[in-house]
C-alpha positions, 0 to 999 in steps of 0.5 A: 798578321793576326785578325786584330791587326787586320781589322785595325788596318782596314779601319785606318784605311777606310778612315783615310779614304773617307777623310780624303773624299771630304777634303776633295769635296771641300776643294770642289765647293771651293772651286764654286767660287770661281764659278760664281765669279764667272757667272756674275762677271759675265751677266753684268755690264763690262763696266762692272765686271772687275768690281764683281770679280773683286767681290768674289775673291773678297767674300771667301777671304772674309767668310773663311776668316770669320768662320774660323774665328767665330762661325764654326763654334756658333754653328756646331756648339755641341750643346745649346747652353744659352737658349735650349735648341736655339743658341749655343757656342763651342768657343772661338777658333776651329776647335781643340786642335791640340787633342790628337783624337780630333785627327783620328777616327775617334773624332767622328769615324769619318774625317778629322776636325780640320777636314770638318772645318774646311768643308763647312767653311766653304759653305759659309763663304758660298752663302754670302756670295749669293748676295753679291750678284743680286746687288751688283752694279750699284752697291758700295764695295766697303758697305757690301764687305761689311755686310758680308762680315756680319752676316757670315760671322753671326747670322749664317752660323746661328741659323745653321746650328738649328739644323746641322748643329743639332738645334731645334729644327733637327728634332721636329717631326718624325726625323727633323727638318731635312736639308742635305746640303743647303737648299735652305741653309745655304741658298735660301739663307743667301737668297733672303739676304739678297732679297733684302738688299735688292729691296733696300738698294733699289733698281739700277738707273734705267732699269725701270722707266715709265712703268716699263722694264728695260733689259740691261744685257749681259756683256759676256755670256760665254764667260757666264757659261764657263761659270755655270759649268764650274758651279755644276762641277763643284756641286758634285762635292757640294751635294755628295760630300754632304753625305759626310762619309764615303759610303758607295751607295750614298755618294753615287746616289746623290751624284746621280740625282744631282745631275739629273736635276741639273739637266732637267732644269736646262731642258725646261728653262730653255723650253719655257723661255722659247715659248714665252720669248719666241726664242731660246734665251741662253741666260735662261738655260744657264739659270735653269741648270743652276735652279735644278741644282739648287732645288735638288740640294735639299733632298738628293739623298732621299728622292729617286732618280725619276723624282730628281728629274721632276724636281729639276724640271719644275725648277727650270720652269720656276726660274723663268717665271720668277725672273719675269715676276721679279721684274714686274715687281721692279726688283732688279737682280742683274744675275737672277740670284733671287730666281735661282737661289731663293725661289728654288731653294724654297721649292727644293726644300718643300720637294723633300716632303713631296718626294721623300722615299724614306717616309721620314719627312713631311711637307708640313715639317719642311714648310716649318723649316722654310718659314723658320729661316725666311723670317730671321734671315730676311729681318737680320739682313734688312737690319744690317743693310739699313744700319749700313745705309744710315751710317756710311751709305749703301749705294754709290752715287748716280755719277759713279753708277753711270761711270761703272763700278770698275772705274769709280770703286777701283780705278781700273778697267776690265778690258783694255780701252774700256773708257770708250764704253763707259756709258754702257 
């Protein structure tokens, strides 16, 4: 074998290895759907668990479909022809699948066109899933599914293109707005939509009475715990896969910082809830883990292991405080999605500017990115929710809500003999 042949063989081997890694990462992000389903089903009441499970299987079905048809072309337009830096469109469908070069190293040196789409499609589905838990137990199923379709088809890919697609945010400051895997582009984009939904829907019946907060306990904390472990596992692909290559240093670095932030969030959320409530709250520990993961997602590749632990530790405190704050504001979020994804998506994005070791990213640049996503995402979600409310309606009736969405929306129950608990 001559030298030229050896180089080609090594290059092919590296390309195949990196392509496999990104495919595996896509599978890990996909399994996060199971994690979300378990967390949300466990944290709502038994009479709504099947409804939540249904939404969590419907969301990826809708999200992946519209991302294939439209979203991928909007998010990765190649050039921004319509409005420079703000809007572009590469066309309908996944891309030029008939071009053999798109399935070799010629595509981008690391993975194929289809692997690229597959990985990105999993992220699109995740953004909409965040909204599901926040509006649980009182949103009409068909209304939520319509919202998901519109938000994932248009809003998520357009704003995503501003950073990941080479748009205007990728060019601001010294090196552009930085968000490795989506503290803002996925979690806050979903979080701002969730906030709009919670505000427009209003709280569940009985949650806030006479100015007081009435706890509505989760029905299955062990199930929620399983969900958090599944999300934590999937996050390895979510973050490390976002290196978009198989570089040993980059991927292992990201995995270390990701997991240190997660454990820090568990510790500080547990301690904070223990101090505030006099007893350790299991749900706070679970959300502390997720808060740490959300917070590190923006900067896992540009912060030290020590900094990642600090970022996660602050996230654990923030998530507990945010839960109490949103309750005080009478913003009813059954699963803590706002506290986990919105609050800590913002915190993690700003933390890049505070802890970045490269010197490329500043707090000011990161703050611009936070605002740039907050305003259009909240506004767009509000318009979609209000349009649905004015047309087909957004919320189930009082009778349906008291009966539970499993029975009223699906005509089935999560557990055998459930009827006797229908007023839970």
